[in-house]
N, C-alpha and C positions, 0 to 999 in steps of 0.2 A: 182419554186419548183423543186428540184433535182429529176431527173428521177431515179427510182429504189432505192430510199432511204426512207425506211419506217419510219425512225426516224422523218422525216419531218411531217408525219401525226399526230404525238403526240404533235406538237407545237400548242399553243393556236390559232394562226392565220390560221392554216391549214383549208381549206374549206372556206376561206374568200375572198371576192373581195373588193379591194379598188377602189372607184370611186372618181377620182380627177378632180375637175372642175376648169378650168381657166376662171373665170367669166369675167374678162376684155376682154380676147380674143374673147369669144363668143359674148359678148355684142357689141364690136367694129365691129366685122364681120357682125353681124346682122344689125347694124345701118348703117355703111358706105358701106358695100358690097351689101346688099340686099335691105334695105329700103331707103337708101339715107338720113336718118335723125335719130335722137335719137329714139330708140324704146319706145313705150308706154308700160306700165306694162302688158297690155293684149296681147301684141305682143311678149313678151319674152317667152322663153321655160318654160313649166310647169315642174319645177324641181322635183316634186313628181313623175311625169311620167317617168323621166329619171332614178330616183332611182328604181322605180318599174320595169322598163325595165331591168336594170342591175341585179336585183334579179331574175327575171324570165328567162332571157337569159341564165344564167349559173347555175341557181338553187341553189344559195348559199346566205348566209347572206352578206350584203353590209355595209361597213363603208364608208360613203359619206362625203368627205371633199370639202368645197367650199372656194376657195382662192380668196380674194378680197383686193385691195389696199385701205387703209383708211388713207390718209396722215393727214387730219385735223379732220375728224369726222367719227363716226360710224353710218352707215345707219340703225338705230335700228329697224325700222319697217321691212326692208328687212331681217335683221339678224334673227329677231324673226320668220318671215315667213319660212325661211330656217330651223330653229330649229324645227318648228312645223311639218315639213314633213320629219324629220329624218336626216338632214345634220348637220355636225359640221362646223360652219363657222370658217375660219382662216383669221381674219382681220390683215393686215400687214401694216407697215409703214417703212420708210427709206428715204435716200436721194432721191431727185426727179430724179436724173440721174441713179438710180438703179431700174431695173425692179423687184420689190420685189416679185411679184406673181411668176414670172419665177424662181427666185432664190429659193423660198420656194418649188415650185413643183419639181424642180431638186433635192433638198435635200431630199424631201419625196420619190421620185423614188429611189434614192440611198439607203435610209434607208430600203425600201421594199426589196431590194436585199437579205437582211439577214432574210427575212420572207418567209414562205411557203404560199404565197397568190398571187392571180391574180390581174390584174390591168385593169381598164377602164379609159382612159384619155380623158377628154372632152376639146379639144383644137385643133387648126390648126397649132400651132407653131412648127417650125422646131428646136427650141432650145431644145426640149425634145427628139430628135431622138437618140442621143447617150445613154441616160439613158434608153430609151425604148429598144434599141438594147441589152443593158447589161442585161435586164430582160428576154430576149428571150431564156430561158434555159429550156423550157418545160412547163412553166406556161402559162395560157391563158392571152392574151393581146388584147386590143381593143383600137382604136382611134375613138372617136365620134366627129362629127362636120358637117359642110356643105361640101359635096364632092368637089364642085368646088373651095373651098377656102383652103382645106387641103394641107399642105406642101407635095409635091410629094415624099419626102423621106419616108413618112409612108408606101407608096405602095411598096417601095423597101425593107422594113424590113420583113423578113420572119416570119410567124406565128402571124401577127397582124391583127385582124379583123377590117375592115374599115366600119364604120356604120354612116349613115346619121341621124342627129337629127330629121329632118322632116319626111323622107320617111321610115326609119327603126324604129326609136324610137317613132314616132308620138308625139313629145314633144310640139306641137303647137295646139291651139284650132282652128285657121283659117289657110287655106293654104297661104304660102308665095308666093310672086311673084318672082319665080326663073325660069331661063331657064335651062332645063336639057334635056339630051338625054333620050327619052322615049322608053323602050322596047315595041315592037309591041303588045305583049300580054296585056300591060297596057294602050295602046292608047285608049282614049275616044274622039271621034270627037266633042262631045257636049261641051267639055271644051274649044274648039276653036271657036265655033259658037256663 
């Protein structure tokens, strides 16, 4: 959003947050990095909580886009579940050597530059750093994921909130088995006994 330009406030997307979910990245990180196996449905983020968090965090309406690679088939039950909680699924296909989700998210971030809207990106992927940096023009930006797996470049971008899916967003129904640095005011010895 251009600072000091009131014309931006008259645009239809002014006051809107785009929530862009890199479904592959989050699922792979959860499975390989945290669980050590493919996550069960009950171990995946509750996407309705993520969308609600985005709405409440910045107090604006959210357009939630969930990007997923669908080379041979559309996971219809998952797509319907996403739609039921207010997401617009973006099923993509392409050559197997092309990261179709990354390409689509990059193009979406580039298109958002022309809009007076904020962005929350749910991914750990450093492929989005340049496009997020280009959006750092006064609008609100956030990167959501697992802190220990987030590309370090996000911390170097000025003005990007870094939020944890488990600890800040509370996107999971059960605690994940993660090792993290615990602020002393949050330390509960019972969790270790």
